[in-house]
C-alpha positions in Angstrom: -8.8 22.6 -24.2 -8.5 18.9 -24.8 -6.0 16.9 -22.7 -5.1 13.2 -22.9 -3.0 11.3 -20.3 -1.2 8.0 -20.8 0.1 5.7 -18.0 0.9 2.1 -17.9 -1.8 1.4 -15.4 -4.9 3.0 -14.0 -4.3 2.0 -10.4 -1.4 2.4 -8.0 0.1 5.8 -7.1 0.8 6.9 -10.7 -2.6 5.7 -12.0 -4.4 7.6 -9.2 -2.4 10.7 -10.0 -3.4 10.4 -13.6 -7.1 10.0 -12.9 -7.2 12.8 -10.2 -5.5 15.2 -12.6 -8.0 14.4 -15.3 -10.9 14.9 -12.9 -9.5 18.3 -11.8 -9.0 19.4 -15.5 -12.7 18.6 -16.1 -13.7 20.6 -13.1 -11.9 23.5 -14.7 -13.9 23.2 -17.9 -11.4 21.2 -20.0 -12.0 17.9 -21.9 -9.8 15.2 -20.4 -9.4 11.6 -21.3 -7.0 9.0 -19.9 -5.4 5.8 -21.3 -3.8 2.8 -19.8 -3.3 -0.9 -20.5 -5.8 -3.4 -19.5 -5.6 -4.4 -15.8 -6.6 -8.0 -16.2 -7.8 -9.7 -13.0 -6.7 -13.4 -12.9 -9.0 -13.9 -9.9 -12.1 -12.8 -11.5 -11.1 -13.5 -15.1 -12.4 -10.2 -16.3 -11.5 -6.6 -16.9 -12.6 -4.0 -14.3 -15.0 -1.3 -15.4 -13.3 1.7 -16.7 -13.3 5.0 -14.7 -14.9 8.1 -16.2 -13.5 9.1 -19.6 -10.9 6.3 -19.3 -9.8 4.2 -22.3 -7.8 0.9 -22.4 -5.3 0.2 -25.1 -3.8 -3.1 -26.1 -5.0 -6.5 -24.8 -4.0 -8.9 -22.2 -2.5 -11.1 -24.9 -0.6 -8.2 -26.5 0.8 -7.1 -23.2 1.8 -10.7 -22.4 3.7 -11.0 -25.7 5.5 -7.7 -25.0 6.5 -8.9 -21.5 7.8 -12.2 -22.9 9.8 -10.5 -25.7 10.9 -7.6 -23.4 12.2 -9.9 -20.7 13.7 -12.7 -22.8 14.9 -10.9 -26.0 15.2 -7.4 -24.5 14.5 -3.9 -26.0 11.5 -3.2 -23.8 9.5 -0.4 -25.5 10.1 -1.7 -29.1 7.2 -4.1 -29.1 3.4 -3.7 -28.9 3.4 -2.2 -32.4 -0.3 -2.9 -33.3 -1.8 -1.9 -30.0 0.3 1.4 -30.0 -0.8 2.0 -33.7 -4.4 1.8 -32.6 -3.7 4.1 -29.7 -2.1 6.6 -32.0 -5.1 6.5 -34.3 -7.3 7.4 -31.4 -5.0 10.3 -30.5 -5.1 11.6 -34.0 -8.9 11.5 -33.8 -9.0 13.3 -30.4 -6.3 15.9 -31.5 -5.3 16.8 -27.9 -4.0 20.2 -27.1 -1.9 18.7 -24.4 -0.6 15.1 -24.2 0.5 14.2 -20.7 2.7 11.1 -20.3 3.4 9.2 -17.0 5.2 5.9 -16.6 5.9 4.1 -19.9 8.1 1.3 -18.9 5.4 -1.4 -18.2 5.9 -3.7 -21.2 2.9 -2.1 -23.0 3.8 0.5 -25.5 5.9 1.0 -28.6 8.0 4.1 -27.8 9.4 5.0 -31.3 5.8 4.8 -32.7 4.4 7.0 -29.9 7.2 9.6 -30.0 7.1 9.5 -33.8 3.5 10.6 -33.7 4.3 13.3 -31.1 7.1 14.8 -33.2 5.4 14.6 -36.6 2.2 16.3 -35.4 4.1 18.7 -33.0 1.9 17.7 -30.1 2.6 19.8 -27.0 3.6 17.3 -24.4 4.0 17.2 -20.6 5.8 14.2 -19.2 5.9 13.4 -15.4 9.0 11.4 -14.5 8.0 9.3 -11.5 11.5 7.8 -11.5 14.8 7.9 -13.5 14.0 5.4 -16.2 13.5 8.0 -19.0 17.2 8.9 -19.1 18.9 5.5 -18.3 19.5 2.5 -20.5 17.6 0.2 -18.2 16.9 1.0 -14.5 14.4 3.3 -12.8 16.8 3.8 -9.8 20.6 3.7 -9.4 21.3 5.2 -6.0 22.0 1.9 -4.2 24.7 0.9 -6.7 26.1 4.4 -7.1 26.0 4.3 -10.9 26.6 7.5 -12.9 26.9 5.9 -16.4 23.5 7.4 -17.4 25.2 10.8 -17.7 27.3 9.8 -20.7 26.0 6.5 -21.9 24.9 3.3 -20.1 26.8 0.0 -20.6 27.5 -3.2 -18.6 24.4 -2.6 -16.4 24.6 -4.4 -13.0 20.8 -4.2 -12.8 19.7 -5.5 -16.2 17.9 -8.4 -14.6 16.0 -6.2 -12.2 12.8 -4.3 -13.0 12.0 -3.9 -15.8 14.0 -7.1 -16.1 15.8 -8.4 -19.1 17.7 -11.6 -19.8 20.4 -9.7 -21.6 22.2 -6.5 -21.0 21.1 -4.1 -23.8 21.6 -1.0 -21.7 24.1 0.6 -24.1 21.8 0.2 -27.1 18.7 1.3 -25.1 20.3 4.4 -23.8 21.1 5.5 -27.3 17.6 4.6 -28.5 16.0 6.6 -25.7 18.2 9.6 -26.4 17.1 9.5 -30.1 13.4 8.8 -29.3 13.0 11.5 -26.6 15.1 14.2 -28.2 13.8 17.0 -30.6 10.2 17.0 -29.4 8.6 20.3 -30.5 7.2 21.2 -27.0 8.0 19.0 -24.1 7.8 20.1 -20.4 9.2 17.6 -17.9 7.7 17.4 -14.5 9.4 15.9 -11.4 7.9 15.4 -8.0 11.2 16.4 -6.3 14.0 18.9 -6.6 16.4 16.0 -6.4 15.0 14.3 -9.5 14.9 17.7 -11.3 18.6 18.0 -10.6 19.3 14.6 -12.2 17.3 15.4 -15.3 19.4 18.5 -15.8 22.5 16.3 -15.9 21.0 13.8 -18.4 20.4 13.9 -22.2 17.0 15.5 -21.4 18.7 18.6 -20.0 17.6 20.9 -22.8 13.9 20.6 -21.9 12.3 22.8 -19.3 11.8 21.1 -15.9 9.0 22.0 -13.5 8.7 20.5 -10.0 5.2 19.6 -8.9 5.3 17.7 -5.6 3.0 14.7 -5.1 0.1 15.3 -2.7 -2.1 13.4 -0.3 -5.7 13.4 0.8 -5.7 15.6 3.9 -9.3 14.6 4.6 -8.1 11.1 5.2 -4.7 11.6 6.6 -5.2 13.6 9.8 -4.9 12.9 13.5 -7.6 10.4 14.5 -8.5 8.4 17.6 -7.0 4.9 17.6 -7.1 1.8 19.7 -3.9 0.6 18.2 -1.9 0.9 21.4 -4.4 -1.1 23.5 -4.8 -3.6 20.7 -1.1 -4.5 20.8 -0.5 -3.7 24.5 1.8 -0.8 23.8 0.9 1.4 26.7 4.4 2.5 28.0 6.5 2.0 24.9 7.6 4.4 22.1 6.2 3.2 18.8 8.7 3.5 15.9 6.7 3.1 12.7 7.8 2.1 9.2 5.4 1.8 6.2 6.1 0.4 2.8 4.2 -1.7 0.3 7.2 -3.5 -1.1 9.6 -4.2 1.8 13.2 -4.9 0.9 16.6 -3.7 1.8 16.0 -0.9 -0.7 13.3 0.3 1.7 15.5 -0.3 4.8 14.1 -3.7 6.0 17.6 -4.7 7.2 17.9 -1.4 9.0 14.7 -2.0 11.0 16.0 -5.5 11.9 19.2 -4.1 13.2 17.4 -1.4 15.1 15.2 -3.9 16.8 18.3 -5.4 18.4 19.8 -2.0 19.4 16.7 -0.4 20.9 15.7 -1.5 24.4 12.4 -2.7 25.7 11.1 0.9 25.9 10.7 0.9 22.1 8.7 -1.2 19.7 9.1 -1.2 16.0 5.9 -1.6 13.9 6.2 -2.4 10.2 3.1 -2.0 8.0 2.8 -3.5 4.5 4.5 -6.8 5.2 3.7 -10.2 3.6 4.5 -13.8 4.5 8.0 -13.6 2.9 8.9 -10.4 4.8 7.6 -11.8 8.1 9.9 -14.8 7.8 12.9 -12.3 8.0 11.7 -10.2 10.9 12.8 -10.6 14.5 10.1 -11.4 17.0 10.4 -8.0 18.6 9.0 -6.3 15.5 5.2 -6.1 15.1 4.2 -7.0 11.6 1.0 -5.7 10.0 0.1 -7.1 6.6 -0.6 -4.8 3.7 -3.9 -2.8 4.2 -5.9 -1.1 1.5 -7.7 0.9 4.1 -6.3 4.4 4.3 -8.4 5.1 7.4 -6.7 2.2 9.2 -3.3 3.5 8.1 -4.1 7.0 9.4 -5.0 5.4 12.8 -1.6 3.7 12.9 0.2 6.9 11.9 -1.7 8.8 14.7 -0.7 6.2 17.3 3.0 6.3 16.5 5.6 8.4 18.3 7.9 8.6 15.3 7.9 7.6 11.6 11.2 6.3 10.4 12.0 6.0 6.7 15.5 4.4 6.1 15.0 4.2 2.4 18.0 3.9 0.1 16.3 4.9 -3.1 13.5 7.3 -3.2 11.8 10.1 -5.2 9.2 11.9 -3.1 7.7 9.3 -0.7 4.0 9.7 0.2 4.5 7.9 3.5 6.5 10.8 4.9 3.6 13.2 4.0 1.0 10.9 5.4 2.8 10.6 8.7 3.2 14.4 9.1 -0.5 14.9 8.3 -1.4 12.6 11.2 0.8 14.7 13.5 3.8 12.3 13.6 7.4 13.6 13.1 9.6 12.0 10.4 13.1 10.7 10.6 14.6 9.7 7.2 17.8 8.9 5.5 18.9 11.8 3.3 17.9 9.9 0.2 16.5 11.3 -3.0 13.6 13.7 -2.4 12.8 12.2 1.0 14.4 15.0 3.1 12.6 17.7 1.0 9.3 16.8 2.7 10.5 17.8 6.2 11.8 21.0 7.7 13.4 21.9 11.0 10.0 22.0 12.7 8.8 18.5 12.0 11.6 16.1 11.4 15.3 15.2 10.8 17.4 13.5 8.1 20.6 11.5 8.6 23.2 10.4 6.2 22.2 7.3 4.3 23.3 4.0 6.0 24.5 5.8 9.2 22.6 3.5 11.6 24.4 4.8 14.6 23.1 8.3 14.0 19.7 7.0 13.2 19.5 5.2 16.5 20.7 8.3 18.3 18.0 10.5 16.6 15.3 8.0 17.3 16.0 8.2 21.0 16.4 12.0 21.0 13.1 12.6 19.1 11.0 10.0 21.1 12.4 11.1 24.5 12.8 14.8 24.1 9.8 15.4 21.8 11.3 18.4 19.9 8.6 18.3 17.2 5.0 19.1 18.1 2.0 17.5 16.4 0.8 20.9 15.5 4.0 21.8 13.6 3.8 18.5 11.7 0.2 19.1 10.7 1.1 22.7 9.6 3.8 21.4 7.4 1.4 18.9 5.9 -0.9 21.6 4.7 1.4 22.1 1.7 0.8 18.5 0.6 -2.9 18.9 -0.2 -3.4 16.9 -3.4 -6.0 19.2 -4.7 -3.5 22.0 -4.9 -1.0 19.8 -6.6 -3.5 18.7 -9.3 -4.4 22.3 -9.9 -0.8 23.0 -10.6 -1.0 20.5 -13.4 -4.1 22.2 -14.9 -2.3 25.5 -14.7 0.7 24.0 -16.5 -1.6 22.6 -19.2 -3.0 26.1 -19.7 0.4 27.8 -19.8 1.8 25.2 -22.2 -1.2 25.3 -24.6 -1.1 29.1 -24.7 2.6 29.4 -25.1 
């Protein structure tokens, strides 16, 4: 069986998922190739070497033109005609049994051309939705603004200048275009990482396609309880460590919540935020310990292991890996009941509170830290279900089922 995957990048969480799924497919005896746009390094002025069986499509210049047109004129997904035409020619030559799509909203691909090829050649397709973009006229997330226009037709979008940003509101036109492009595919199986997102898909114009939930996974050989000198390094011998981790801190991720909690919690508690930058640090109270973004997963596991509680006051979320990572290191999780975030925990390893209920969040922080109702062993046991190898095998099984159907 031949499989091909397409994502807008080969790095980041979605890029890693794509490459790992391809590797797993090859381990099961299938041919598997991956495609993404060029990841141009301004620092080194060169393209990185391609992973095994990976192909780049488009060029830095073509992507830049798409970005300029997409942001200033609008209609992201209608440009990059020539680079997408070359991509389609490669796909026609490969003749994949399964085409697996991931994120397509990175100013890099011509959607009517790609889906025209899929429909004309009746290519069996799997599409992992990592967010809500596929069924909205513009945005990948809409929880914070409480918008439900996507159910019947987007218009007057309050987020048109957010990612993927545009200078004009074309959400009404783009919703109709997406509905046309993405409808009537011969065989299309939608995959979501969470039950929450699956529920939204079933309310959208994609509702007639089958939806399968395959949770994201983590590397349990890295994220596990480890010895750490974190407490001694920061002098946190007798304080409860309340940890937050994000690699894009904003109020969407609950930055303002942590700032308020730092004023509410007494000196027996210390908030530690990982993934900050200079801009974020300028907003933080002195009581919060700031740790700049780290690319070392080993270092991150040490911090998780040292914490008493992981708190995730996110306001928009799909299926956050940070929750899984914390549990795998033996640390219980307290989260807002947002998106798929509460799906990761159960009664043995964590608790969820209503979004934006900071009074209840504070109460539960004190209860969990002081009463310790969740054992490290229970957290680790829950994390066993997050083994990324099992999740990637689910994709291979889905390929085989879809190809043979």
